[in-house]
C-alpha positions as CSV (number, residue, x, y, z in Angstrom):
1,M,-5.5,-32.5,6.6
2,K,-7.5,-29.6,5.8
3,N,-7.0,-26.8,8.2
4,H,-9.8,-26.3,11.0
5,L,-12.7,-24.8,9.2
6,F,-15.0,-23.7,11.7
7,L,-18.6,-24.6,10.2
8,L,-21.8,-23.0,11.0
9,V,-23.9,-26.3,10.8
10,A,-22.4,-29.8,10.2
11,A,-25.6,-31.2,8.5
12,Q,-27.1,-27.7,7.5
13,I,-30.4,-27.2,5.6
14,I,-29.6,-24.9,3.0
15,L,-32.8,-23.2,1.0
16,F,-32.3,-22.1,-2.6
17,N,-34.9,-19.8,-3.9
18,I,-35.5,-20.4,-7.6
19,C,-36.5,-16.5,-7.8
20,F,-34.3,-14.0,-6.1
21,S,-36.2,-11.9,-3.6
22,Q,-37.0,-8.4,-4.7
23,D,-36.3,-6.1,-1.7
24,H,-34.0,-3.7,-3.0
25,N,-33.3,-1.4,0.1
26,T,-30.2,-2.8,2.0
27,T,-28.1,-1.4,4.9
28,K,-24.7,-2.4,6.0
29,D,-26.0,-3.6,9.2
30,E,-28.4,-6.0,7.3
31,V,-25.6,-7.2,5.2
32,S,-23.5,-7.9,8.3
33,K,-26.4,-10.5,9.4
34,I,-26.8,-12.1,6.1
35,S,-23.1,-12.7,5.8
36,D,-21.1,-15.1,8.0
37,D,-19.2,-13.6,10.9
38,L,-16.7,-16.2,11.5
39,H,-14.5,-15.5,8.3
40,Q,-13.8,-12.2,7.0
41,I,-11.3,-10.4,4.9
42,H,-9.2,-7.2,5.4
43,Q,-6.5,-5.5,3.3
44,Y,-3.3,-4.8,5.1
45,Q,-1.9,-1.4,4.7
46,N,0.9,-0.5,2.3
47,T,-0.4,-3.4,-0.1
48,N,-1.9,-1.4,-3.0
49,Q,1.2,-1.7,-5.0
50,E,1.4,-5.5,-4.6
51,I,-2.3,-5.7,-5.9
52,I,-1.8,-3.2,-8.6
53,R,1.3,-5.5,-9.9
54,F,-0.9,-8.5,-9.6
55,F,-3.3,-7.5,-12.0
56,E,-1.0,-6.0,-14.6
57,S,1.1,-9.2,-14.4
58,S,-2.0,-11.3,-15.3
59,H,-2.1,-9.7,-18.7
60,L,-5.8,-10.0,-19.1
61,D,-7.9,-8.0,-21.2
62,F,-9.9,-6.0,-18.5
63,Q,-12.7,-3.7,-19.6
64,Q,-13.5,-2.0,-16.3
65,D,-11.4,-0.6,-13.4
66,T,-13.7,-2.1,-10.8
67,L,-13.7,-5.8,-10.5
68,Y,-15.8,-8.2,-8.8
69,V,-13.1,-10.9,-7.8
70,I,-14.1,-14.3,-6.3
71,L,-11.4,-15.8,-4.2
72,V,-11.5,-19.6,-4.2
73,P,-9.5,-22.3,-2.2
74,P,-10.6,-25.1,-4.0
75,M,-13.2,-27.7,-2.5
76,N,-12.3,-26.3,1.1
77,C,-16.1,-25.4,1.3
78,S,-17.6,-27.1,-1.7
79,R,-21.3,-26.4,-1.3
80,C,-20.2,-22.6,-0.5
81,E,-18.8,-22.8,-4.3
82,G,-22.4,-23.5,-5.3
83,L,-23.3,-19.8,-4.6
84,I,-20.4,-18.7,-7.3
85,N,-22.4,-19.1,-10.6
86,P,-25.9,-17.9,-9.0
87,F,-23.9,-14.8,-7.8
88,I,-22.4,-14.0,-11.1
89,L,-25.7,-14.5,-13.0
90,E,-27.6,-12.3,-10.4
91,L,-24.5,-9.7,-10.7
92,K,-24.7,-9.5,-14.5
93,K,-28.5,-9.3,-14.6
94,L,-28.5,-6.3,-12.5
95,D,-25.3,-4.6,-14.2
96,P,-24.5,-6.3,-17.5
97,K,-21.3,-4.1,-17.6
98,A,-19.9,-5.7,-14.0
99,E,-16.6,-7.5,-14.9
100,T,-16.1,-10.7,-13.0
101,M,-12.8,-12.6,-12.4
102,L,-12.4,-15.8,-10.4
103,I,-9.0,-16.7,-8.8
104,A,-8.4,-20.3,-7.7
105,F,-5.1,-21.0,-5.5
106,Y,-3.6,-24.6,-5.4
107,K,-0.2,-26.0,-5.5
108,K,-0.6,-28.6,-8.1
109,E,-1.6,-27.0,-11.5
110,S,-2.7,-30.1,-13.4
111,A,-5.2,-31.0,-10.5
112,L,-6.3,-27.4,-10.5
113,R,-7.0,-27.0,-14.3
114,E,-8.8,-30.2,-13.9
115,Y,-10.8,-29.0,-11.2
116,L,-11.7,-25.8,-13.0
117,N,-12.6,-27.8,-16.1
118,K,-15.1,-29.8,-14.0
119,R,-16.6,-27.0,-11.8
120,K,-17.4,-25.1,-14.9
121,F,-17.7,-21.5,-13.4
122,Q,-18.7,-18.7,-15.3
123,P,-16.8,-15.7,-14.6
124,D,-15.3,-13.3,-17.4
125,H,-11.7,-14.0,-16.4
126,M,-10.3,-17.0,-14.6
127,L,-6.9,-17.5,-13.1
128,A,-5.3,-20.6,-11.6
129,C,-2.4,-19.6,-9.1
130,T,-0.1,-22.2,-8.0
131,D,1.2,-19.9,-5.1
132,E,-0.6,-17.8,-2.6
133,Q,1.1,-14.6,-2.9
134,F,-1.6,-12.6,-3.6
135,L,-3.5,-13.7,-0.5
136,D,-0.6,-12.3,1.6
137,N,-2.2,-8.8,1.2
138,F,-5.0,-9.6,3.0
139,D,-5.8,-10.8,6.6
140,F,-8.6,-13.8,6.7
141,G,-8.9,-14.2,10.6
142,F,-7.7,-17.5,11.2
143,G,-4.5,-17.2,9.2
144,N,-5.3,-18.4,5.8
145,M,-8.3,-18.3,3.5
146,Q,-10.5,-21.2,4.3
147,V,-13.5,-20.6,2.3
148,P,-14.5,-18.5,-1.0
149,F,-15.0,-14.9,-1.0
150,F,-16.8,-12.5,-2.9
151,T,-14.8,-9.2,-3.2
152,K,-14.9,-5.9,-5.1
153,I,-11.6,-4.3,-5.7
154,C,-10.3,-1.2,-7.7
155,R,-7.7,-2.4,-10.1
156,S,-6.2,1.0,-10.7
157,S,-5.7,1.9,-6.9
158,G,-5.3,-1.6,-5.5
159,D,-8.2,-0.9,-2.9
160,L,-10.3,-3.8,-1.4
161,I,-13.9,-1.9,-1.7
162,T,-15.8,-4.7,0.3
163,G,-15.5,-8.7,0.6
164,K,-17.7,-11.2,2.0
165,S,-17.5,-14.8,3.0
166,T,-19.8,-17.3,1.2
167,L,-19.9,-19.6,4.3
168,G,-23.6,-18.9,5.6
169,L,-24.3,-16.3,3.2
170,D,-27.8,-15.5,2.3
171,L,-27.4,-14.8,-1.3
172,S,-30.4,-12.8,-2.5
173,E,-30.9,-9.8,-4.9
174,K,-30.6,-7.6,-1.9
175,F,-26.9,-8.8,-1.1
176,V,-25.8,-8.3,-4.7
177,R,-27.3,-4.9,-4.9
178,Y,-25.3,-4.1,-1.8
179,I,-22.1,-5.2,-3.5
180,L,-22.9,-3.3,-6.6
181,S,-23.6,-0.2,-4.6
182,E,-20.3,-0.2,-2.4
183,S,-18.0,2.3,-3.4
184,S,-15.9,3.4,-0.3
185,T,-12.7,1.7,0.5
186,M,-12.8,-0.9,3.5
187,P,-10.6,0.3,6.3
188,K,-7.0,-1.1,6.3
189,I,-5.3,-3.0,8.9
190,S,-1.8,-3.3,10.4
191,R,0.1,-6.4,10.1
192,T,0.9,-8.1,13.3
193,H,3.6,-10.1,11.5
194,D,5.7,-10.1,8.5
195,P,4.2,-12.4,5.5
196,V,5.8,-15.9,5.8
197,P,8.3,-16.2,2.9
198,H,7.4,-18.9,0.2
199,E,10.4,-21.0,0.5
200,E,11.2,-24.7,0.6
201,I,11.9,-26.3,4.0
202,P,15.4,-27.7,4.2
203,E,15.9,-31.3,4.5
204,I,17.7,-32.2,7.7
205,S,19.7,-35.2,9.1
206,L,20.3,-33.7,12.6
207,D,17.8,-31.7,14.9
208,K,19.1,-28.8,16.8
209,N,19.8,-31.2,19.8
210,D,21.9,-33.5,17.5
211,R,19.5,-36.4,17.6
212,T,19.5,-38.4,14.4
213,V,16.7,-38.4,11.9
214,L,15.2,-41.4,11.0
215,M,15.6,-42.4,7.3
216,P,13.3,-44.7,5.5
217,Y,14.4,-48.2,4.5
218,R,11.7,-48.2,1.6
219,E,10.2,-45.8,-0.7
220,I,7.1,-46.4,-2.7
221,H,6.6,-43.9,-5.8
222,I,2.9,-43.4,-6.3
223,K,2.7,-43.1,-10.1
224,E,-0.1,-40.7,-11.3
225,D,-2.5,-41.7,-13.7
226,E,-2.8,-39.1,-16.5
227,N,-6.5,-39.5,-16.6
228,N,-7.0,-39.0,-12.7
229,P,-4.5,-36.2,-11.7
230,L,-3.6,-36.6,-8.1
231,S,-4.1,-33.3,-6.1
232,H,-3.3,-34.0,-2.5
233,I,-3.8,-37.2,-0.2
234,E,-6.3,-36.7,2.5
235,Y,-7.5,-39.6,4.9
236,P,-4.8,-42.4,3.9
237,E,-5.8,-45.8,4.8
238,F,-3.9,-49.0,4.5
239,D,-4.9,-52.7,4.4
240,E,-3.2,-55.0,7.0
241,E,-1.0,-56.7,4.7
242,L,0.1,-53.6,3.1
243,R,-1.0,-54.5,-0.3
244,R,-3.4,-51.6,-0.9
245,F,-3.6,-47.9,-0.1
246,A,-6.7,-45.9,-0.4
247,F,-7.2,-42.0,0.1
248,M,-9.5,-39.3,-0.8
249,D,-8.4,-37.1,-3.3
250,D,-8.5,-33.4,-2.2
251,L,-9.9,-31.8,-5.1
252,S,-12.2,-34.5,-6.4
253,Y,-13.5,-35.9,-3.5
254,S,-13.1,-39.2,-4.8
255,I,-11.2,-42.3,-3.3
256,Y,-8.2,-43.6,-5.1
257,V,-7.3,-47.1,-4.5
258,Y,-3.8,-48.1,-5.2
259,E,-1.9,-51.5,-5.3
260,L,1.3,-51.3,-3.8
261,Q,4.3,-53.2,-5.4
262,S,7.9,-53.1,-4.0
263,D,8.8,-49.6,-5.2
264,S,5.8,-48.2,-6.8
265,G,1.8,-47.9,-6.3
266,I,-0.2,-48.4,-9.4
267,L,-3.7,-47.0,-9.6
268,E,-6.1,-49.8,-9.3
269,N,-9.5,-48.4,-8.6
270,T,-11.0,-44.6,-8.7
271,I,-14.2,-44.6,-6.8
272,R,-16.2,-41.3,-7.7
273,P,-19.6,-40.1,-6.8
274,G,-21.8,-40.9,-9.7
275,L,-25.4,-40.3,-10.7
276,K,-26.5,-43.4,-8.6
277,E,-24.9,-41.6,-5.3
278,D,-26.3,-38.1,-6.4
279,R,-29.9,-39.4,-6.8
280,M,-29.8,-41.5,-3.9
281,F,-31.8,-39.4,-1.7
282,T,-33.7,-37.3,-4.3
283,G,-37.2,-36.4,-2.9
284,P,-40.3,-36.7,-5.0
285,G,-41.1,-34.1,-7.5
286,I,-37.2,-33.3,-8.3
287,N,-37.3,-34.1,-11.8
288,D,-34.3,-34.3,-14.2
289,T,-34.4,-30.7,-15.3
290,I,-34.3,-29.4,-11.7
291,F,-31.5,-31.8,-10.7
292,R,-29.5,-31.0,-13.8
293,F,-30.0,-27.2,-13.0
294,L,-29.0,-27.5,-9.4
295,K,-25.9,-29.8,-10.5
296,A,-24.8,-27.3,-13.0
297,L,-24.6,-24.7,-10.4
298,N,-22.4,-26.7,-8.3
299,I,-25.1,-26.5,-5.5
300,L,-25.3,-30.2,-5.5
301,N,-22.2,-32.1,-4.2
302,S,-21.7,-35.6,-3.6
303,M,-18.5,-36.2,-1.5
304,F,-16.5,-39.1,-0.4
305,F,-14.3,-38.7,2.6
306,S,-12.4,-41.5,4.6
307,S,-12.4,-45.0,3.8
308,K,-11.6,-48.3,5.7
309,F,-10.6,-51.7,4.2
310,L,-12.7,-54.8,5.6
311,E,-10.9,-57.6,3.8
312,D,-12.2,-56.9,-0.1
313,T,-14.8,-54.5,1.0
314,L,-13.9,-50.8,1.3
315,V,-16.4,-48.9,3.3
316,V,-16.5,-45.1,2.3
317,S,-17.9,-42.3,4.3
318,A,-19.8,-40.0,2.1
319,S,-22.0,-36.9,2.2
320,L,-24.8,-37.2,-0.4
321,P,-27.4,-34.3,-1.0
322,R,-30.9,-35.1,0.2
323,V,-33.0,-32.7,-1.9
324,F,-36.6,-32.0,-1.5
325,W,-39.3,-29.5,-2.1
326,Q,-39.4,-27.2,1.0
327,D,-42.5,-25.1,-0.3
328,R,-43.6,-26.1,-3.7
329,E,-45.7,-23.0,-4.2
330,K,-43.0,-20.2,-3.5
331,E,-40.6,-23.1,-5.4
332,N,-38.1,-23.1,-2.5
333,I,-35.9,-26.2,-2.8
334,A,-33.9,-27.5,0.3
335,Y,-31.1,-30.0,0.6
336,Y,-29.0,-31.2,3.7
337,N,-26.1,-33.5,3.9
338,Q,-27.2,-37.1,4.2
339,I,-24.3,-39.0,5.9
340,T,-23.9,-42.2,4.4
341,Y,-21.6,-45.1,4.4
342,L,-21.1,-46.9,1.3
343,Y,-19.8,-50.5,1.0
344,Y,-17.9,-51.0,-2.3
345,D,-16.9,-54.4,-3.3
346,L,-13.3,-54.1,-4.7
347,D,-13.0,-57.2,-6.9
348,K,-16.4,-56.9,-8.4
349,G,-16.8,-53.3,-8.5
350,G,-19.9,-51.4,-7.3
351,I,-22.0,-50.7,-4.3
352,I,-23.1,-53.6,-2.4
353,G,-24.8,-51.9,0.4
354,Y,-24.9,-48.8,2.6
355,V,-26.1,-47.5,5.8
356,T,-27.4,-44.1,7.3
357,P,-26.6,-43.5,10.9
358,E,-28.2,-40.6,12.5
359,V,-28.5,-39.3,16.2
360,P,-31.7,-38.7,17.7
361,P,-33.6,-35.8,16.0
362,D,-33.9,-34.0,19.4
363,S,-29.9,-34.3,20.0
364,S,-27.9,-31.0,20.1
365,L,-24.8,-33.3,18.9
366,T,-23.9,-33.7,15.1
367,L,-21.9,-36.3,13.5
368,D,-18.3,-35.2,12.3
369,H,-18.0,-38.4,9.9
370,L,-15.2,-37.2,8.0
371,S,-13.2,-39.7,9.9
372,T,-14.9,-42.8,11.4
373,Y,-13.6,-45.9,13.1
374,F,-14.8,-49.4,12.8
375,P,-13.4,-51.5,15.5
376,R,-14.0,-55.4,15.8
377,R,-13.5,-55.4,11.9
378,G,-16.4,-53.4,11.5
379,K,-18.9,-54.8,13.9
380,Y,-19.2,-51.1,15.1
381,F,-19.3,-47.6,13.7
382,V,-17.5,-45.2,16.0
383,I,-18.1,-41.5,14.6
384,P,-17.0,-38.2,16.6
385,V,-19.7,-35.9,17.6
386,S,-19.8,-32.1,18.4
387,K,-22.2,-29.2,19.2
388,G,-22.1,-25.8,19.9
389,W,-20.3,-22.7,18.8
390,P,-17.7,-22.1,16.5
391,V,-18.4,-25.8,15.1
392,S,-22.1,-25.7,14.7
393,G,-25.1,-23.9,15.2
394,S,-25.3,-20.3,14.6
395,E,-22.5,-18.0,13.4
396,I,-23.3,-15.7,16.2
397,L,-22.8,-17.1,19.7
398,D,-26.0,-17.2,22.0
399,I,-24.7,-16.6,25.3
400,H,-27.8,-17.9,27.1
401,D,-28.0,-21.3,25.6
402,S,-25.9,-24.0,27.3
403,T,-26.0,-26.3,24.4
404,D,-24.5,-23.8,22.1
405,N,-22.2,-21.4,24.5
406,P,-19.0,-23.3,25.3
407,F,-18.1,-20.5,27.9
408,L,-20.9,-22.0,30.2
409,D,-20.3,-24.7,32.7
410,A,-23.6,-26.4,31.9
411,F,-22.1,-26.7,28.1
412,Y,-20.0,-29.7,29.4
413,D,-22.6,-31.6,31.4
414,N,-23.4,-33.5,28.0
415,A,-20.3,-33.6,26.0
416,P,-19.5,-37.0,24.6
417,L,-16.8,-37.7,21.8
418,F,-18.4,-40.4,19.8
419,A,-21.5,-42.0,18.7
420,I,-21.6,-45.8,18.7
421,F,-23.5,-47.6,16.1
422,N,-23.8,-51.2,15.2
423,R,-23.0,-52.2,11.5
424,H,-26.9,-51.8,10.3
425,G,-26.7,-48.1,11.4
426,D,-28.7,-48.5,14.8
427,M,-27.5,-46.2,17.5
428,L,-26.3,-47.9,20.7
429,G,-25.3,-44.7,22.7
430,Y,-22.5,-42.2,23.3
431,W,-18.7,-42.8,24.6
432,G,-15.9,-40.9,25.7
433,R,-15.9,-37.3,27.0
434,L,-14.6,-33.8,26.0
435,G,-11.3,-33.7,28.2
436,P,-10.3,-31.2,31.0
437,F,-8.3,-29.4,28.3
438,F,-11.1,-28.1,26.4
439,V,-13.3,-27.5,29.5
440,K,-10.4,-25.5,31.3
441,H,-9.9,-23.3,28.2
442,R,-13.4,-23.0,27.3
443,L,-12.9,-24.2,23.9
444,G,-15.9,-26.5,23.5
445,Y,-15.2,-28.7,20.5
446,A,-13.2,-26.3,18.5
447,F,-9.8,-28.0,17.9
448,S,-11.4,-31.3,18.9
449,S,-10.9,-34.2,16.4
450,P,-10.4,-37.4,18.4
451,I,-8.7,-40.6,17.4
452,M,-9.9,-43.8,18.6
453,G,-8.6,-47.6,18.2
454,H,-9.0,-51.0,19.7
455,D,-6.3,-53.3,20.9
456,R,-7.2,-56.7,22.4
457,N,-9.6,-56.1,25.4
458,T,-8.9,-52.2,25.3
459,Y,-10.8,-49.3,23.5
460,W,-8.9,-46.2,23.5
461,Y,-9.1,-42.7,22.3
462,A,-6.6,-39.6,22.2
463,D,-7.7,-35.9,21.4
464,P,-4.6,-34.6,19.4
465,Y,-4.4,-31.1,20.9
466,E,-5.1,-32.4,24.6
467,G,-2.1,-35.0,24.6
468,I,-3.7,-37.8,26.9
469,L,-4.5,-41.3,25.8
470,Y,-7.7,-42.8,27.6
471,K,-8.3,-46.5,27.9
472,Y,-11.5,-48.2,28.6
473,S,-12.4,-51.9,28.8
474,S,-15.6,-51.5,26.7
475,L,-17.6,-49.1,24.5
476,T,-20.2,-48.7,27.3
477,Q,-17.7,-47.9,30.0
478,Q,-17.9,-44.2,31.2
479,D,-15.7,-44.4,34.4
480,G,-12.6,-46.1,35.9
481,V,-10.7,-44.9,32.7
482,E,-6.9,-45.5,32.5
483,K,-4.9,-42.3,31.3
484,T,-1.4,-42.1,29.6
485,L,0.0,-38.7,29.3
486,L,1.7,-38.2,25.7
487,Y,3.1,-34.9,25.8
488,T,2.9,-31.7,27.8
489,N,2.3,-28.2,26.0
490,R,3.6,-25.6,28.7
491,K,1.8,-22.9,26.8
492,F,-1.4,-24.0,28.2
493,Q,-0.6,-24.2,31.8
494,Q,-3.1,-21.3,32.7
495,P,-6.1,-20.3,30.7
496,R,-6.0,-16.9,29.2
497,N,-8.5,-14.4,30.3
498,I,-11.5,-14.0,28.2
499,N,-11.7,-10.4,27.9
500,G,-12.1,-10.0,24.2
501,S,-14.6,-11.2,22.0
502,P,-15.4,-14.9,21.5
503,M,-13.7,-14.9,18.1
504,D,-10.8,-13.1,19.5
505,H,-10.5,-16.1,22.2
506,I,-10.7,-18.8,19.2
507,R,-8.1,-16.8,17.2
508,E,-5.7,-16.3,20.3
509,Y,-5.6,-20.3,20.7
510,T,-5.4,-21.0,17.0
511,S,-2.3,-19.2,17.1
512,R,-0.9,-21.1,19.9
513,M,-2.0,-24.6,18.7
514,D,1.6,-25.5,17.4
515,Q,1.8,-29.2,19.0
516,H,-0.5,-32.3,18.4
517,V,-0.8,-36.0,18.0
518,V,-0.6,-36.8,14.1
519,D,-1.5,-40.5,14.9
520,I,-1.5,-43.1,17.5
521,T,-2.0,-46.7,18.2
522,L,-1.6,-49.6,20.9
523,H,-0.2,-52.8,20.5
524,N,0.5,-55.4,23.1
525,D,0.3,-52.7,25.8
526,S,2.9,-50.3,23.9
527,V,1.8,-47.0,23.1
528,Y,3.0,-45.8,19.4
529,C,2.8,-42.2,18.8
530,V,3.8,-39.4,16.0
531,L,3.6,-35.9,17.3
532,K,3.8,-32.7,15.3
533,K,5.8,-30.0,17.0
534,G,5.8,-27.0,15.1
535,A,7.3,-27.8,11.6
536,F,8.7,-31.0,12.9
537,Y,7.8,-34.6,13.6
538,E,8.6,-36.8,16.6
539,Y,7.9,-40.3,17.0
540,R,7.8,-41.8,20.4
541,I,7.1,-45.4,21.9
542,L,5.7,-45.3,25.4
543,D,4.9,-48.4,27.7
544,K,1.7,-48.8,29.2
545,H,2.2,-46.8,32.2
546,G,3.6,-43.7,30.1
547,K,7.4,-44.3,30.4
548,L,9.2,-43.3,27.3
549,L,11.0,-46.0,25.6
550,L,12.0,-44.2,22.4
551,K,12.0,-41.0,20.8
552,K,13.2,-40.2,17.3
553,I,12.8,-37.4,14.8
554,L,11.0,-37.9,11.5
555,P,12.0,-36.0,8.4
556,N,9.5,-33.3,7.4
557,V,11.5,-33.1,4.2
558,Y,12.4,-36.2,1.9
559,A,13.9,-36.3,-1.4
560,N,12.5,-32.7,-2.3
561,M,9.1,-33.5,-1.0
562,E,7.3,-32.1,2.1
563,A,5.8,-34.4,4.6
564,N,2.0,-34.4,4.3
565,T,1.2,-36.7,7.3
566,F,2.5,-39.8,9.0
567,C,0.6,-43.1,9.7
568,L,1.3,-45.8,12.1
569,H,0.9,-49.3,10.6
570,V,1.4,-51.7,13.6
571,N,0.2,-55.2,13.8
572,Q,1.5,-58.7,14.4
573,Q,2.9,-58.8,10.7
574,H,4.3,-55.3,10.4
575,K,5.4,-52.2,12.5
576,N,5.8,-49.3,10.1
577,I,5.8,-45.5,10.3
578,I,4.5,-44.5,6.8
579,G,5.3,-40.9,5.8
580,I,3.4,-39.3,3.0
581,Y,5.6,-37.0,0.9
582,E,4.3,-34.6,-1.7
583,S,5.5,-32.1,-4.0
584,P,3.9,-30.3,-7.2
585,Q,5.9,-32.9,-9.1
586,K,5.4,-36.2,-7.4
587,S,3.8,-38.1,-4.4
588,S,5.6,-41.0,-2.5
589,L,5.4,-43.1,0.5
590,A,8.4,-43.6,2.7
591,L,8.5,-46.6,5.3
592,F,10.4,-46.3,8.5
593,H,10.9,-48.9,11.2
594,A,8.2,-48.4,14.1
595,D,10.0,-51.1,16.3
596,H,12.3,-49.7,18.7
597,T,14.5,-53.1,18.4
598,K,15.3,-52.3,14.8
C-alpha cells in the first residue's frame, strides 16, 4: 500500500483560473500561505558534492547553472501532477531562458517509462530514476517524498535554493515570480540518522528466536503483458474460488484482472478509465476543446482503486472528475473528485451500472473510498470515513474548531469509522467508533485505516495500528461490543507530551508506528491475522476469546522478491495466506497453508 499521505481535503474542490492573476508583489510570508505546510523539503548538511555529482553523471546538456527541478513520486498525488505543465508554461512565459528538469523516481523502469510517455510532461530535461539515492540528500518531514515538489537548485554548488510542495499549492503568477526571484540558499539541517543503505533484504529460514519460517506450497507467476506493463500491485482482490485475481496497477490507476492457473497468472482483462468515465460528470458548457485542454495538462484524472468480485461482476471504486464552471465570467473552472462505484460485467465487458454514495452535505465527515467493503454479497457498501486535521480540512490546524482539531475532547464526540449505504447508494447511517488508542494519543484519524468483514452473524472491524478486533451482531449496533486483543505495542503505553507543534506530534508517532495488522478475517469463530512487525511478518490464529492457537513467521523475501503484502483467503473451500512478492523483474503469488492443522 502507499505510505500515509496526509491530504488537505479528501473531496477537494480545486479552482483553475484560465488566466493567471497579475499581482506581481510577493513576500515569503505570502508564499508560505499559498503553499502546503504539511510537506516540506530541506537539504541535509554536507550533501552538496553528492548533488553536484548527480547532475554531472546525468550527462544531460544543461545550458544554465540554475535548474528548476520538479521531483515526482509517480501517481502518489496524481492531481498534484496537474500543476506541473502549467508551472512550466508560466515559468517559460516569465523567463524564456529558465531551464527545467523533471526527475521521476520508481523502481520498475518499464512501468516508469510508460507512465512518462502517457503523462506528457513538458520540461527541458526528463530523467527516470529507478533508485532514490538522490532523495537521500533531502528531508521531507515524513521520511519519504509523498508528493511532487517544485525546486530551484544551483547545479555548480549543489545548493537547494528553494522548494515547495505541490499539495495545496495556489499556482499563480505570484508564486512563479517568487520562485524566479529567490536567490539565497535555504538553510540546511543536520541528519538525525544515517541514510538507509539501499541493499536487498536477506532471505531467511529461521527468525531470531529460531522459529521456522513458513514456506509456500505453491507459487503462481504473474505473467506481464508487454502492452500492459505491471508497476506495483495495490488493493489485491481474489474471487472465492481462487480463479481470478484483480488489483490496481500503481502507475496507471487501472484494474488488471488475471486468470489464475496452476502455476501462472494470465492477464484476462484490463479495466482502464476511458472517455466515458472521464466525461460521466462533466457539467454543461464544458465543451470538447476545454476538456481536452484540461486533460492535456494532467489536471483531470480518472482513477480506479480497489475492486470486489460479486460473481461475474467486478465492482470498482473510482474517483472521477466532476468538472463545471465555477464562474463563467471570470473563466474559473472547478472540479472535485466524484466518488463512484462502477459495475463491470467480466464476461461481456463494459459498465452495467454505477452508484454515487454521498454523506449529507452538512456532515464534517468525508468518505475514504480507496478501500470499500461489501458484506452480504454486495447488499451493503461499507466505506471508511474521516474528518479533521491532518487528513482533511485546512493544512493549518484550527485550534478552536472541534470538528478539525484532534487535540480537543469534543472532536471525538462524533467519530465513527464507517458510513453504511445500501446497494443503490442510499445512506443508512454510521457505524463503529474511533478507538481509545487514537483518542488517548490525540491522533484523530491520522493512521486510521479500518478493515471490516462479516462472518455468519458477526460484523467485525479492526484498526491496524490499534490492535483490537471489535465484533458486533449488526451494522446498527453501537454498544455491547465484543473485543479481542490482537497484539500489544509497548511503545504506546503512555501518550507523549504534546509540547511541540502539531506537525511534530504527528511526525513523532509516524516514526513509532512499526507494528500493524496487514490483514485479518474471522471464520467459524477463529481469528486469522497477519501482522507486520518492523520489516517482518507474523501469522497468528486466535480463538474467539483471544487465546493464541498458532504463531508463525512469514518470509519477507522469497525467490529474490520482496513481500509487498499478504492477504488471507479463508472460506469453506480454501484456507490460504497469499503472499504477493515483487521485484523489478517479476511478480508472483505465494500460497501458504492458513489452517493450523496442516
